[in-house]
C-alpha positions, 0 to 999 in steps of 0.5 A: 280505513277511510273511504279513500284509503290507498287512492290517489286524488288530484285536486286543482285550485286547492289553496283555499275555499272548497278545494282546500276543505276537500283536500283536508277531508280527502286526507282524513279519509286516507287519500294520497293527494296532489293539490295545485294552485297559483299561489305557492305560499298558500299551497305549500301551507295546505300541503304542510298541514296535511303532511304534519297530520299524517297524510301524504300531500304534494303541492304543485304550483300550476296554471291549468290554462297552460297545457304544460302545467297540466301535463306536469301535474299528471306526470308528477302525480304518477312519479310520486304515487304511480296512479290516479284514481280521482280528479276533482276539477275545482279550479275556477273563477267568478266573472261578472258582466253582461253581453255588453259589458264583458270584455274579450279578455274576461270572456276568454279567461273565464272560458279557459279556466272554467271550461277548457282546463276541466276538459284538458285535465280530464282528457289527460287522466282518462287514459290512466284511469282506463289502465287502472280499470276504474276512476272518478272525475268530479267537476265543480259546477255551480247553481248557475250551471242550471239557472241564469243570473243577472250580471254573471253572463260569462260565469253562468255560461261557463258553468252551464258548459261544465254541466253538459261536459260532465254528462257527455263525459259520463256517457262516453266512459261509463262502460270503462268504469269511469264515473263523472259527476259535478258538484254544484255549490250555491253561495258558499262562505269561502276565503275570498269573502275575507279578501274583499272590502264590504260596504253598504251605502258607503259604510264599511261592514264586516264579511260576516254581516254582508254574508248574513244580509245577502243570505236572507233571500236563500231558502235555508237562510244562510250560506254553505260552508266549504266543508259542507260542499267538501262532504258532497265531493267525498260522496261523489268521489267514493264508492258511496256513489258507485252507481252515480254518473252523469249527475249534477248534484246541487248543494245550494240550500234549495236556491234552485228548487224554486 
């Protein structure tokens, strides 16, 4: 019996990175899964691997800035598994810029994905959790939920909003046995490192080399692995954290401790 046996979990943005690692871990812990993402070929591959390993996983191509896709996700989860016990609002984007350089489009897009989609999915699942008598929502925040950073104004602003949304939702629904927390990862080595070109003084370098150099300023001297963040999400989603709600749990190797 796993920590999530007989529970149904929705994980948004689970085609790669932290979302994918969490889906794989949740499946090993016995959860029935609905995972979403924009890239169909990646999502289908993740679901197929989980199903081949004996899990139960349905992939839905979804853009959570679209209310219809959010409603479709909820309904198809209920059609397949009859209930929703856990929601991991993982989908998000990293947008760089200052107040001057951020465009109207980038600002709106960042807010739609990182904030509005989190509120929208939560609003849709809470009535079903209430009917069940319990539920867990985990939001994906960031180390920039609690500190600022040069050149990341739209992203940091959106993740700060996620932190306070988490606390407010937790207070609103604590009496209904619905727990709401946020995992706040710092620098994490995920697939998007491999999808970018890396240069130093005009010379190409490998993602691993770039990561090691940029990690030297971190207290633990390295980036997190997606699997390490996933284990914290599991803690927040399971009964191991049964008396934890309204918490933003930093997973940043000590970066925000200073």
